[in-house]
DOSE-113408 format. One record per residue: x, y, z of N, C-alpha, C, CB in turn; residue number from 1. Coordinates in Angstrom, 2 decimals. Glycine has a CB too. Layout:
REM residues N
+---------+---------+---------+---------+---------+---------+---------+---------+---------+---------+---------+---------+-----+
:      nx :      ny :      nz :     cax :     cay :     caz :      cx :      cy :      cz :     cbx :     cby :     cbz :   k :
+---------+---------+---------+---------+---------+---------+---------+---------+---------+---------+---------+---------+-----+
:       X :       Y :       Z :       X :       Y :       Z :       X :       Y :       Z :       X :       Y :       Z : NUM :
...
+---------+---------+---------+---------+---------+---------+---------+---------+---------+---------+---------+---------+-----+
//
This chain:
REM residues 162
+---------+---------+---------+---------+---------+---------+---------+---------+---------+---------+---------+---------+-----+
:      nx :      ny :      nz :     cax :     cay :     caz :      cx :      cy :      cz :     cbx :     cby :     cbz :   k :
+---------+---------+---------+---------+---------+---------+---------+---------+---------+---------+---------+---------+-----+
:   -1.03 :  -16.33 :   -2.43 :   -0.99 :  -15.38 :   -3.20 :   -1.36 :  -15.70 :   -4.58 :    0.15 :  -14.88 :   -3.10 :   1 :
:   -2.66 :  -14.59 :   -4.95 :   -2.43 :  -15.26 :   -6.69 :   -1.79 :  -14.19 :   -7.68 :   -4.13 :  -15.70 :   -7.54 :   2 :
:   -1.29 :  -15.11 :   -8.45 :   -0.23 :  -14.27 :   -9.26 :   -0.99 :  -13.97 :  -10.73 :    1.36 :  -15.22 :   -9.49 :   3 :
:   -0.26 :  -12.92 :  -10.50 :   -0.83 :  -12.00 :  -11.95 :   -0.41 :  -12.65 :  -13.51 :    0.01 :  -10.27 :  -11.92 :   4 :
:   -1.35 :  -12.21 :  -14.08 :   -0.52 :  -12.87 :  -15.64 :    0.87 :  -12.14 :  -16.10 :   -1.64 :  -12.59 :  -17.17 :   5 :
:    0.75 :  -11.06 :  -16.05 :    2.08 :  -10.49 :  -16.36 :    3.24 :  -11.31 :  -15.54 :    2.09 :   -8.86 :  -15.97 :   6 :
:    3.17 :  -11.74 :  -14.31 :    4.14 :  -12.30 :  -13.68 :    4.43 :  -13.88 :  -13.54 :    4.00 :  -11.78 :  -12.60 :   7 :
:    2.86 :  -14.13 :  -14.15 :    3.35 :  -15.79 :  -14.97 :    3.97 :  -15.53 :  -15.89 :    2.26 :  -16.84 :  -15.61 :   8 :
:    3.71 :  -14.58 :  -16.67 :    4.56 :  -14.77 :  -17.74 :    6.32 :  -14.47 :  -17.98 :    3.88 :  -14.08 :  -18.56 :   9 :
:    6.28 :  -13.63 :  -16.77 :    8.20 :  -13.26 :  -16.62 :    8.30 :  -14.50 :  -16.17 :    9.02 :  -11.88 :  -15.37 :  10 :
:    7.70 :  -15.14 :  -15.12 :    8.22 :  -16.66 :  -14.39 :    8.49 :  -17.70 :  -15.49 :    6.95 :  -17.41 :  -13.30 :  11 :
:    7.64 :  -18.04 :  -16.26 :    7.19 :  -18.74 :  -17.43 :    9.25 :  -18.58 :  -18.39 :    5.33 :  -17.56 :  -18.38 :  12 :
:    9.60 :  -17.80 :  -18.52 :   10.64 :  -17.43 :  -18.99 :   12.00 :  -17.83 :  -17.82 :   10.34 :  -15.94 :  -19.36 :  13 :
:   12.04 :  -16.61 :  -16.75 :   13.30 :  -16.73 :  -16.00 :   12.96 :  -17.87 :  -14.72 :   13.80 :  -15.09 :  -15.40 :  14 :
:   11.93 :  -18.43 :  -14.79 :   11.91 :  -19.91 :  -13.40 :   11.62 :  -18.86 :  -12.12 :   14.03 :  -21.09 :  -13.04 :  15 :
:   12.20 :  -19.45 :  -11.42 :   12.62 :  -19.09 :   -9.98 :   13.64 :  -17.96 :   -9.67 :   13.18 :  -20.28 :   -9.39 :  16 :
:   13.98 :  -17.69 :  -10.73 :   15.70 :  -16.34 :  -10.32 :   14.76 :  -15.32 :  -10.06 :   17.24 :  -15.64 :  -11.99 :  17 :
:   15.45 :  -14.63 :   -9.47 :   14.77 :  -13.14 :   -9.12 :   14.43 :  -12.50 :   -9.29 :   14.85 :  -12.49 :   -8.88 :  18 :
:   13.32 :  -11.54 :   -9.01 :   12.36 :  -10.35 :  -10.09 :   12.76 :   -9.19 :   -9.23 :   10.27 :  -10.54 :  -10.25 :  19 :
:   13.25 :   -8.37 :   -9.70 :   13.28 :   -6.99 :   -8.79 :   12.17 :   -6.58 :   -9.66 :   14.82 :   -5.85 :   -8.73 :  20 :
:   10.91 :   -6.04 :   -8.80 :    8.90 :   -5.98 :   -8.98 :    8.56 :   -4.48 :   -8.45 :    7.76 :   -7.42 :   -7.60 :  21 :
:    8.09 :   -3.29 :   -9.31 :    7.49 :   -2.30 :   -8.90 :    6.01 :   -2.73 :   -7.74 :    7.17 :   -1.56 :  -10.31 :  22 :
:    6.03 :   -2.08 :   -6.67 :    5.16 :   -2.52 :   -6.21 :    4.97 :   -1.15 :   -5.08 :    5.43 :   -4.04 :   -5.82 :  23 :
:    3.70 :   -1.61 :   -4.54 :    2.90 :    0.08 :   -3.85 :    2.60 :   -0.16 :   -2.09 :    0.79 :    0.46 :   -4.81 :  24 :
:    2.72 :    0.20 :   -1.31 :    2.06 :   -0.32 :   -0.22 :    0.99 :    1.34 :    0.31 :    3.46 :   -1.04 :    1.07 :  25 :
:    0.10 :    0.68 :    1.23 :   -0.56 :    2.22 :    1.56 :   -0.88 :    1.92 :    2.93 :   -2.06 :    2.79 :    0.60 :  26 :
:   -0.75 :    3.19 :    3.31 :   -0.99 :    3.34 :    4.80 :   -2.19 :    4.25 :    5.00 :    0.30 :    3.95 :    5.56 :  27 :
:   -3.26 :    3.58 :    5.30 :   -4.75 :    3.94 :    5.50 :   -5.61 :    4.64 :    6.46 :   -5.25 :    3.05 :    5.51 :  28 :
:   -5.49 :    5.67 :    6.57 :   -6.20 :    6.59 :    7.52 :   -7.88 :    6.56 :    7.46 :   -5.67 :    8.08 :    7.18 :  29 :
:   -8.44 :    6.36 :    8.25 :   -9.83 :    7.36 :    8.09 :  -10.49 :    8.03 :    8.84 :  -10.76 :    6.91 :    7.76 :  30 :
:  -11.52 :    9.06 :    8.90 :  -11.90 :   10.42 :    9.60 :  -11.64 :   10.31 :   11.12 :  -13.49 :   10.81 :    9.36 :  31 :
:  -11.54 :    8.80 :   11.62 :  -10.98 :    8.79 :   12.77 :   -9.63 :    8.57 :   13.57 :  -11.52 :    8.26 :   13.04 :  32 :
:   -8.91 :    8.63 :   12.28 :   -7.41 :    8.61 :   12.42 :   -7.16 :    7.58 :   12.41 :   -6.77 :    9.12 :   13.39 :  33 :
:   -8.23 :    6.27 :   12.39 :   -7.47 :    4.54 :   12.68 :   -6.53 :    4.24 :   11.57 :   -8.72 :    3.06 :   12.64 :  34 :
:   -6.12 :    3.38 :   11.27 :   -5.26 :    2.81 :   10.03 :   -5.77 :    1.31 :   10.17 :   -3.36 :    3.00 :   10.18 :  35 :
:   -5.89 :    1.30 :    8.41 :   -6.35 :    0.16 :    7.96 :   -5.24 :   -1.25 :    7.65 :   -7.05 :    0.64 :    6.75 :  36 :
:   -5.43 :   -2.28 :    8.25 :   -4.44 :   -3.34 :    8.25 :   -5.33 :   -5.19 :    7.87 :   -3.64 :   -3.16 :   10.07 :  37 :
:   -4.40 :   -5.49 :    7.30 :   -5.40 :   -6.63 :    6.52 :   -4.65 :   -7.73 :    6.95 :   -5.59 :   -6.60 :    4.72 :  38 :
:   -4.93 :   -8.88 :    7.17 :   -4.55 :  -10.38 :    7.63 :   -4.39 :  -11.07 :    6.83 :   -5.29 :  -11.08 :    8.33 :  39 :
:   -2.84 :  -11.36 :    6.52 :   -2.42 :  -11.93 :    5.12 :   -2.39 :  -13.47 :    5.16 :   -0.94 :  -11.39 :    4.67 :  40 :
:   -3.13 :  -13.62 :    4.21 :   -4.27 :  -15.48 :    3.80 :   -2.51 :  -16.31 :    3.92 :   -5.56 :  -15.75 :    1.05 :  41 :
:   -1.42 :  -15.58 :    3.40 :   -0.18 :  -16.75 :    3.62 :    0.37 :  -16.71 :    4.69 :    0.96 :  -16.74 :    2.77 :  42 :
:    0.65 :  -15.76 :    5.82 :    1.21 :  -15.79 :    6.25 :   -0.20 :  -15.55 :    8.25 :    2.38 :  -14.92 :    5.37 :  43 :
:   -0.67 :  -15.44 :    8.11 :   -1.46 :  -15.22 :    9.16 :   -1.76 :  -13.82 :    9.56 :   -0.93 :  -15.85 :   10.14 :  44 :
:   -0.25 :  -13.18 :    9.29 :    0.64 :  -11.76 :    9.91 :   -0.27 :  -10.64 :    9.54 :    2.35 :  -11.43 :    9.14 :  45 :
:   -0.73 :   -9.81 :   10.37 :   -1.18 :   -8.70 :   10.13 :   -0.24 :   -7.46 :    9.34 :   -1.59 :   -8.40 :   11.35 :  46 :
:   -0.65 :   -7.02 :    8.45 :    0.30 :   -6.00 :    7.39 :   -0.91 :   -4.72 :    7.23 :    0.80 :   -6.95 :    5.45 :  47 :
:    0.39 :   -3.94 :    6.63 :   -0.77 :   -2.79 :    5.29 :   -0.84 :   -3.42 :    4.27 :   -0.21 :   -1.17 :    4.61 :  48 :
:   -1.84 :   -3.23 :    2.99 :   -1.93 :   -3.57 :    2.03 :   -1.37 :   -2.74 :    1.33 :   -2.89 :   -3.86 :    1.79 :  49 :
:   -0.86 :   -4.26 :    0.48 :    0.12 :   -3.70 :   -0.51 :    0.29 :   -4.70 :   -1.79 :    1.59 :   -3.49 :    0.25 :  50 :
:    0.71 :   -4.22 :   -3.30 :    0.75 :   -4.91 :   -4.06 :    1.38 :   -4.54 :   -5.22 :   -0.21 :   -5.25 :   -4.14 :  51 :
:    1.22 :   -5.26 :   -6.48 :    2.38 :   -5.31 :   -7.79 :    1.46 :   -4.22 :   -8.65 :    2.68 :   -7.22 :   -8.79 :  52 :
:    2.31 :   -3.07 :   -9.24 :    1.87 :   -2.41 :  -10.25 :    1.80 :   -3.48 :  -11.48 :    2.78 :   -1.18 :  -10.47 :  53 :
:    0.66 :   -3.39 :  -12.63 :    0.70 :   -4.10 :  -13.71 :    1.28 :   -3.05 :  -14.86 :   -0.73 :   -4.74 :  -13.97 :  54 :
:    1.93 :   -3.70 :  -15.82 :    2.64 :   -2.50 :  -16.82 :    1.33 :   -1.50 :  -17.48 :    3.63 :   -3.41 :  -18.37 :  55 :
:    2.15 :   -0.49 :  -17.36 :    1.06 :    0.76 :  -18.21 :    0.68 :    1.51 :  -16.57 :   -0.92 :   -0.17 :  -19.37 :  56 :
:    0.40 :    0.61 :  -15.26 :   -0.20 :    1.55 :  -14.57 :    0.77 :    2.61 :  -13.65 :   -1.16 :    0.79 :  -13.77 :  57 :
:    0.06 :    3.67 :  -13.11 :    0.59 :    4.26 :  -12.10 :    0.53 :    3.91 :  -10.91 :    0.32 :    5.18 :  -12.09 :  58 :
:    1.51 :    4.35 :  -10.36 :    1.56 :    4.01 :   -8.66 :    0.27 :    4.05 :   -8.11 :    2.43 :    5.09 :   -7.74 :  59 :
:   -0.44 :    5.74 :   -8.03 :   -0.74 :    6.09 :   -7.59 :   -2.66 :    4.74 :   -7.65 :   -0.20 :    7.52 :   -7.95 :  60 :
:   -2.36 :    5.16 :   -9.35 :   -3.71 :    3.97 :   -9.73 :   -3.24 :    2.32 :   -8.93 :   -3.81 :    3.66 :  -11.99 :  61 :
:   -2.07 :    2.20 :   -8.71 :   -2.37 :    0.60 :   -8.27 :   -2.75 :    0.82 :   -6.81 :   -0.92 :   -0.57 :   -8.41 :  62 :
:   -2.09 :    1.84 :   -6.06 :   -2.57 :    1.66 :   -5.04 :   -3.73 :    1.55 :   -4.20 :   -2.19 :    2.07 :   -4.82 :  63 :
:   -4.35 :    2.65 :   -4.97 :   -6.10 :    2.92 :   -5.31 :   -6.64 :    1.24 :   -5.84 :   -6.39 :    4.41 :   -7.01 :  64 :
:   -6.28 :    0.79 :   -6.17 :   -7.10 :   -0.78 :   -6.74 :   -6.62 :   -1.27 :   -6.01 :   -7.00 :   -1.59 :   -8.14 :  65 :
:   -5.24 :   -1.57 :   -5.61 :   -5.19 :   -2.74 :   -4.13 :   -5.65 :   -2.84 :   -3.10 :   -4.30 :   -2.91 :   -3.54 :  66 :
:   -6.30 :   -1.23 :   -2.42 :   -6.54 :   -1.66 :   -1.49 :   -8.45 :   -1.90 :   -2.01 :   -5.90 :   -0.66 :   -0.25 :  67 :
:   -8.70 :   -1.30 :   -2.71 :  -10.42 :   -1.53 :   -3.15 :  -10.30 :   -3.31 :   -3.35 :  -11.03 :   -0.47 :   -5.10 :  68 :
:   -9.45 :   -4.10 :   -4.42 :   -9.13 :   -5.35 :   -4.15 :   -9.04 :   -6.28 :   -2.94 :   -8.26 :   -5.35 :   -4.54 :  69 :
:   -8.62 :   -5.66 :   -2.10 :   -8.43 :   -6.40 :   -0.90 :   -9.38 :   -6.29 :   -0.09 :   -7.38 :   -6.12 :   -0.27 :  70 :
:   -9.78 :   -4.95 :    0.51 :  -10.43 :   -4.69 :    1.27 :  -12.06 :   -3.63 :    1.35 :   -9.45 :   -4.42 :    1.81 :  71 :
:  -12.47 :   -3.59 :    0.02 :  -13.47 :   -3.07 :   -0.11 :  -13.57 :   -1.79 :   -0.22 :  -14.05 :   -3.42 :    0.59 :  72 :
:  -12.02 :   -0.79 :    0.33 :  -12.49 :    0.67 :    0.88 :  -12.19 :    1.18 :   -0.22 :  -11.81 :    1.43 :    2.19 :  73 :
:  -12.31 :    2.38 :   -0.59 :  -11.83 :    3.29 :   -1.58 :  -11.11 :    4.28 :   -0.75 :  -12.96 :    3.91 :   -2.48 :  74 :
:   -9.83 :    4.60 :   -1.70 :   -9.02 :    5.67 :   -1.10 :   -8.69 :    7.10 :   -1.72 :   -7.85 :    5.09 :   -0.89 :  75 :
:   -8.28 :    8.12 :   -1.28 :   -7.52 :    8.57 :   -1.93 :   -5.93 :    8.61 :   -1.63 :   -8.05 :    9.55 :   -2.07 :  76 :
:   -5.67 :    8.68 :   -2.68 :   -3.94 :    8.79 :   -2.16 :   -3.30 :   10.47 :   -2.10 :   -2.81 :    7.82 :   -3.55 :  77 :
:   -2.81 :   10.38 :   -0.64 :   -2.34 :   11.85 :   -0.59 :   -1.24 :   12.09 :   -0.60 :   -2.65 :   12.54 :    0.32 :  78 :
:   -0.14 :   11.52 :    0.06 :    1.30 :   11.71 :   -0.39 :    2.22 :   10.86 :   -0.30 :    1.83 :   12.60 :    0.12 :  79 :
:    3.38 :   10.32 :   -1.30 :    4.21 :    9.28 :   -1.38 :    4.94 :    9.41 :    0.21 :    5.24 :    9.41 :   -2.80 :  80 :
:    5.14 :    8.56 :    0.94 :    5.94 :    9.07 :    1.99 :    7.08 :    8.20 :    2.45 :    5.11 :    9.36 :    3.08 :  81 :
:    7.51 :    7.02 :    1.82 :    8.76 :    6.79 :    1.51 :    8.77 :    5.84 :    0.22 :    9.47 :    6.23 :    2.73 :  82 :
:   10.20 :    5.54 :   -0.22 :   10.49 :    4.97 :   -1.82 :   11.73 :    3.88 :   -1.23 :   11.21 :    6.48 :   -3.27 :  83 :
:   11.52 :    2.73 :   -1.09 :   12.77 :    2.06 :   -0.85 :   12.92 :    0.45 :   -1.34 :   12.98 :    2.17 :    0.67 :  84 :
:   13.60 :    0.09 :   -1.71 :   14.30 :   -1.54 :   -1.84 :   13.94 :   -2.15 :   -0.65 :   16.06 :   -1.67 :   -1.96 :  85 :
:   12.88 :   -3.16 :   -0.45 :   12.45 :   -4.11 :    0.19 :   13.84 :   -5.40 :   -0.02 :   10.86 :   -4.42 :   -0.44 :  86 :
:   14.31 :   -6.04 :    1.14 :   15.05 :   -7.51 :    1.16 :   14.37 :   -8.24 :    0.41 :   15.18 :   -8.27 :    2.47 :  87 :
:   15.50 :   -8.84 :   -0.52 :   14.79 :   -9.93 :   -1.19 :   14.17 :  -11.14 :   -0.43 :   15.69 :  -10.45 :   -2.09 :  88 :
:   13.36 :  -11.47 :   -1.18 :   12.57 :  -12.62 :   -0.18 :   12.31 :  -14.05 :   -1.50 :   10.54 :  -11.75 :    0.61 :  89 :
:   12.29 :  -14.99 :   -0.74 :   11.75 :  -16.20 :   -1.50 :   10.43 :  -16.67 :   -0.88 :   12.79 :  -17.40 :   -1.48 :  90 :
:    9.44 :  -17.02 :   -1.89 :    8.49 :  -17.57 :   -1.80 :    8.77 :  -19.50 :   -1.54 :    7.78 :  -16.99 :   -3.04 :  91 :
:    7.81 :  -20.09 :   -0.52 :    7.66 :  -21.04 :   -0.34 :    7.49 :  -22.20 :   -1.76 :    6.76 :  -20.81 :    0.53 :  92 :
:    7.60 :  -21.66 :   -2.85 :    7.66 :  -22.18 :   -4.36 :    8.74 :  -21.99 :   -4.46 :    6.93 :  -21.62 :   -5.49 :  93 :
:    9.53 :  -21.29 :   -4.27 :   11.11 :  -20.77 :   -4.91 :   11.03 :  -19.80 :   -5.38 :   11.85 :  -21.47 :   -5.94 :  94 :
:   10.15 :  -18.87 :   -6.00 :   10.17 :  -17.72 :   -6.19 :   11.04 :  -16.85 :   -5.85 :    9.38 :  -17.44 :   -5.90 :  95 :
:   11.72 :  -16.28 :   -6.01 :   12.74 :  -15.09 :   -5.75 :   12.12 :  -13.75 :   -5.86 :   13.93 :  -15.10 :   -6.78 :  96 :
:   12.08 :  -13.12 :   -4.95 :   11.44 :  -11.44 :   -5.25 :   12.13 :  -10.55 :   -4.62 :    9.92 :  -11.08 :   -4.75 :  97 :
:   12.49 :   -8.58 :   -5.46 :   12.89 :   -7.96 :   -4.40 :   12.28 :   -6.74 :   -5.14 :   14.45 :   -8.05 :   -3.90 :  98 :
:   11.09 :   -5.85 :   -3.97 :   10.14 :   -4.87 :   -4.64 :   11.27 :   -3.65 :   -4.42 :    8.39 :   -4.64 :   -3.82 :  99 :
:   10.27 :   -2.99 :   -5.37 :   10.71 :   -1.45 :   -5.02 :    9.81 :   -0.98 :   -4.48 :   11.05 :   -0.52 :   -6.05 : 100 :
:    9.23 :   -0.40 :   -3.86 :    8.31 :   -0.22 :   -3.12 :    7.86 :    1.99 :   -2.99 :    8.97 :   -1.19 :   -1.63 : 101 :
:    6.96 :    1.87 :   -3.30 :    6.24 :    3.18 :   -3.24 :    5.32 :    3.30 :   -1.75 :    5.18 :    3.27 :   -4.67 : 102 :
:    5.18 :    3.70 :   -1.12 :    4.50 :    3.55 :    0.43 :    3.62 :    5.45 :    0.35 :    6.30 :    3.25 :    2.18 : 103 :
:    2.29 :    4.74 :    0.15 :    1.45 :    6.54 :    0.06 :    0.70 :    6.38 :    1.27 :    0.12 :    7.03 :   -1.52 : 104 :
:    0.29 :    7.48 :    1.93 :   -0.36 :    7.65 :    3.38 :   -1.83 :    8.20 :    2.37 :    0.64 :    9.08 :    4.80 : 105 :
:   -2.59 :    7.24 :    2.43 :   -4.02 :    7.39 :    1.74 :   -5.34 :    7.61 :    3.01 :   -4.32 :    5.78 :    0.73 : 106 :
:   -6.12 :    8.65 :    2.16 :   -7.38 :    8.75 :    3.08 :   -8.69 :    7.91 :    2.48 :   -7.82 :   10.40 :    3.22 : 107 :
:   -9.19 :    7.25 :    3.30 :  -10.34 :    6.58 :    2.96 :  -11.62 :    7.35 :    2.94 :  -10.47 :    5.54 :    3.80 : 108 :
:  -12.29 :    7.07 :    1.72 :  -13.35 :    7.69 :    1.17 :  -14.99 :    7.54 :    1.15 :  -13.01 :    7.61 :    0.17 : 109 :
:  -14.90 :    5.68 :    1.29 :  -16.10 :    5.24 :    1.08 :  -15.98 :    3.84 :    1.13 :  -16.66 :    5.72 :   -0.07 : 110 :
:  -16.69 :    3.03 :    1.24 :  -17.12 :    1.29 :    0.83 :  -16.86 :    1.29 :    2.24 :  -16.07 :    0.02 :   -0.42 : 111 :
:  -16.62 :   -0.17 :    2.68 :  -16.91 :   -0.86 :    4.05 :  -15.61 :   -1.80 :    3.97 :  -18.57 :   -1.77 :    4.19 : 112 :
:  -15.02 :   -1.37 :    5.20 :  -14.11 :   -2.52 :    5.24 :  -14.53 :   -3.86 :    5.36 :  -13.31 :   -2.37 :    6.18 : 113 :
:  -13.70 :   -4.92 :    4.56 :  -14.13 :   -5.85 :    4.73 :  -13.36 :   -7.09 :    3.83 :  -15.42 :   -5.57 :    4.58 : 114 :
:  -13.12 :   -8.32 :    4.04 :  -12.55 :   -9.12 :    3.24 :  -12.81 :   -9.33 :    1.99 :  -12.57 :   -9.99 :    3.66 : 115 :
:  -12.04 :   -8.83 :    1.02 :  -12.71 :   -8.55 :   -0.85 :  -11.83 :   -9.84 :   -1.79 :  -12.00 :   -6.36 :   -1.77 : 116 :
:  -10.92 :  -10.16 :   -0.86 :  -10.69 :  -11.19 :   -1.93 :   -9.79 :  -12.20 :   -1.02 :   -9.86 :  -10.55 :   -3.42 : 117 :
:   -9.17 :  -13.43 :   -1.78 :   -8.27 :  -14.61 :   -1.24 :   -6.86 :  -14.16 :   -0.47 :   -7.84 :  -15.58 :   -2.55 : 118 :
:   -6.80 :  -12.94 :   -0.41 :   -5.40 :  -12.34 :   -0.14 :   -5.51 :  -12.33 :    1.55 :   -5.13 :  -10.61 :   -0.94 : 119 :
:   -6.58 :  -12.36 :    2.25 :   -7.11 :  -11.81 :    3.62 :   -7.88 :  -12.94 :    3.93 :   -7.99 :  -10.37 :    3.64 : 120 :
:   -7.43 :  -12.95 :    5.15 :   -8.48 :  -13.59 :    6.42 :   -9.18 :  -12.96 :    7.33 :   -7.88 :  -14.33 :    7.29 : 121 :
:   -8.62 :  -11.36 :    7.27 :   -9.64 :  -10.60 :    8.20 :   -8.91 :   -8.91 :    7.79 :   -9.52 :  -11.23 :   10.28 : 122 :
:   -9.72 :   -8.28 :    7.77 :   -9.55 :   -6.20 :    7.54 :   -9.96 :   -6.03 :    8.49 :  -10.41 :   -5.07 :    6.39 : 123 :
:   -9.54 :   -4.66 :    9.19 :  -10.10 :   -4.01 :    9.89 :   -9.35 :   -2.83 :   10.39 :  -10.54 :   -4.75 :   10.69 : 124 :
:  -10.08 :   -1.96 :   11.02 :   -9.25 :   -0.14 :   11.03 :   -8.91 :   -0.72 :   13.18 :  -11.25 :    2.25 :   10.51 : 125 :
:   -7.81 :    0.23 :   12.81 :   -6.98 :    0.01 :   14.16 :   -6.48 :    1.43 :   14.68 :   -5.59 :   -1.01 :   13.88 : 126 :
:   -6.44 :    1.93 :   15.89 :   -6.10 :    3.09 :   16.59 :   -4.63 :    2.97 :   16.36 :   -6.61 :    3.18 :   18.13 : 127 :
:   -3.81 :    4.02 :   16.00 :   -2.35 :    3.70 :   15.94 :   -1.61 :    3.11 :   16.99 :   -1.70 :    4.76 :   15.69 : 128 :
:   -2.03 :    3.52 :   18.03 :   -1.52 :    2.93 :   19.38 :   -2.40 :    1.70 :   20.09 :   -1.49 :    4.16 :   20.43 : 129 :
:   -2.85 :    1.21 :   19.21 :   -3.15 :    0.12 :   19.82 :   -3.67 :   -1.45 :   18.65 :   -4.34 :    0.74 :   20.86 : 130 :
:   -2.30 :   -1.43 :   17.70 :   -2.01 :   -2.19 :   16.66 :   -2.12 :   -3.81 :   16.64 :   -0.81 :   -1.80 :   16.40 : 131 :
:   -2.15 :   -4.14 :   16.32 :   -1.74 :   -6.02 :   16.34 :   -0.34 :   -6.01 :   15.93 :   -2.72 :   -7.21 :   15.01 : 132 :
:    0.11 :   -7.34 :   16.48 :    1.70 :   -7.25 :   15.95 :    1.84 :   -7.29 :   14.92 :    2.59 :   -8.08 :   16.24 : 133 :
:    2.51 :   -6.08 :   13.93 :    3.13 :   -6.01 :   12.75 :    4.45 :   -6.21 :   12.33 :    2.93 :   -5.11 :   12.43 : 134 :
:    5.15 :   -6.19 :   11.20 :    6.37 :   -6.42 :   11.16 :    7.22 :   -4.87 :   11.46 :    6.61 :   -7.15 :    9.75 : 135 :
:    8.24 :   -4.66 :   12.07 :    9.15 :   -3.94 :   11.79 :    8.94 :   -2.93 :   10.12 :   10.31 :   -4.99 :   11.90 : 136 :
:    9.38 :   -3.10 :    9.30 :    8.99 :   -2.28 :    8.01 :    7.46 :   -1.60 :    8.12 :    9.03 :   -3.35 :    6.64 : 137 :
:    6.30 :   -2.06 :    8.18 :    5.14 :   -1.51 :    8.31 :    5.20 :   -0.71 :    9.27 :    4.21 :   -2.29 :    8.42 : 138 :
:    5.97 :   -0.99 :   10.47 :    5.87 :    0.24 :   11.96 :    6.54 :    1.41 :   11.45 :    6.82 :   -0.24 :   13.62 : 139 :
:    7.55 :    1.85 :   10.42 :    8.40 :    2.16 :   10.05 :    7.51 :    3.41 :    9.21 :    9.25 :    1.05 :    9.51 : 140 :
:    6.80 :    2.41 :    7.95 :    6.13 :    3.08 :    7.18 :    5.02 :    3.89 :    7.59 :    5.82 :    2.36 :    6.41 : 141 :
:    4.22 :    3.44 :    8.96 :    3.31 :    4.13 :    9.48 :    3.97 :    5.31 :   10.05 :    2.57 :    3.39 :   10.37 : 142 :
:    5.05 :    4.83 :   10.96 :    5.68 :    6.58 :   11.49 :    5.98 :    7.43 :   10.53 :    7.12 :    6.67 :   12.31 : 143 :
:    6.68 :    7.33 :    9.20 :    6.64 :    8.33 :    7.98 :    5.39 :    8.67 :    7.63 :    7.25 :    7.82 :    6.75 : 144 :
:    4.31 :    7.81 :    7.49 :    3.04 :    8.56 :    7.15 :    2.52 :    9.42 :    8.52 :    1.84 :    7.40 :    6.61 : 145 :
:    3.11 :    9.35 :    9.43 :    2.62 :   10.32 :   10.85 :    3.27 :   11.73 :   10.65 :    3.27 :    9.63 :   12.53 : 146 :
:    4.61 :   11.57 :    9.97 :    5.08 :   12.64 :   10.01 :    4.72 :   13.71 :    9.20 :    6.07 :   12.46 :    9.96 : 147 :
:    4.68 :   15.32 :    9.98 :    4.30 :   16.54 :    9.24 :    5.05 :   16.93 :    7.94 :    4.44 :   17.64 :   10.14 : 148 :
:    4.02 :   17.39 :    7.18 :    5.15 :   17.70 :    5.58 :    4.55 :   16.61 :    4.86 :    7.26 :   17.41 :    5.68 : 149 :
:    5.82 :   17.11 :    4.07 :    5.41 :   16.08 :    2.62 :    6.56 :   15.82 :    2.29 :    4.58 :   16.68 :    1.22 : 150 :
:    7.59 :   15.58 :    2.49 :    9.18 :   15.05 :    1.85 :    8.77 :   13.53 :    2.34 :   11.03 :   15.87 :    2.76 : 151 :
:    9.01 :   12.67 :    1.57 :    9.72 :   11.20 :    1.86 :   10.47 :   10.55 :    1.90 :    9.63 :   10.61 :    1.64 : 152 :
:   10.85 :    9.50 :    2.38 :   11.60 :    9.20 :    3.09 :   12.34 :    8.36 :    2.03 :   11.09 :    8.71 :    4.30 : 153 :
:   13.83 :    8.71 :    1.83 :   14.35 :    7.71 :    1.09 :   15.74 :    7.60 :    1.76 :   14.32 :    8.00 :   -0.47 : 154 :
:   16.56 :    6.74 :    1.24 :   17.80 :    6.12 :    1.51 :   18.28 :    6.52 :    0.57 :   17.96 :    4.79 :    1.71 : 155 :
:   19.58 :    7.58 :    1.26 :   20.02 :    8.10 :    0.86 :   21.66 :    7.73 :   -0.22 :   19.80 :    8.71 :    1.81 : 156 :
:   21.95 :    8.22 :   -0.81 :   22.89 :    7.66 :   -1.91 :   24.18 :    8.02 :   -1.42 :   22.66 :    8.24 :   -3.40 : 157 :
:   25.01 :    6.62 :   -1.73 :   26.42 :    6.56 :   -1.48 :   27.05 :    8.15 :   -1.74 :   27.11 :    5.37 :   -2.52 : 158 :
:   27.49 :    8.93 :   -1.52 :   28.22 :    9.99 :   -2.09 :   29.77 :    9.07 :   -2.42 :   28.31 :   11.47 :   -0.89 : 159 :
:   30.22 :    9.67 :   -3.89 :   31.20 :    9.14 :   -4.87 :   31.96 :   10.34 :   -5.18 :   30.57 :    8.43 :   -6.19 : 160 :
:   32.95 :    9.82 :   -5.24 :   33.99 :   11.13 :   -5.53 :   34.47 :   10.85 :   -7.00 :   35.49 :   11.20 :   -4.36 : 161 :
:   34.70 :   11.99 :   -7.64 :   35.45 :   11.69 :   -9.30 :   36.89 :   11.76 :   -9.51 :   35.00 :   12.77 :  -10.42 : 162 :
+---------+---------+---------+---------+---------+---------+---------+---------+---------+---------+---------+---------+-----+
//
């Protein structure tokens, strides 16, 4: 995966230590109700389209940018479906991350799905009932995006007594 200039500048200071990073995930549907997935070049697994926010960028701008950069599909974010902190992750080079993820349900409004950068091996549309194997967190994000209403899922804070 390519590293952004911003994250590279942080890595130059902190080395491999864990970075808490803001990220977004897109659950993109077309007019036929199919879901857009990308096959990741780093793991070979199918996944939702996701990425890291750049400084000064709004989360909705990030999700639009990331979907286009990776798939050449233009989207409109419809609503936030979840906000969560992902488990810590260590990359093969030793870099550690922990993402605070905002997931958006998005609607495709243009473009043709194709591999548009080096982050994907393949890109495709899938019926929700006919998805390739994907990680459980992605399945949950898809389920939350299919729920009616506008409430976003989040982990409830622990109640503290005073």
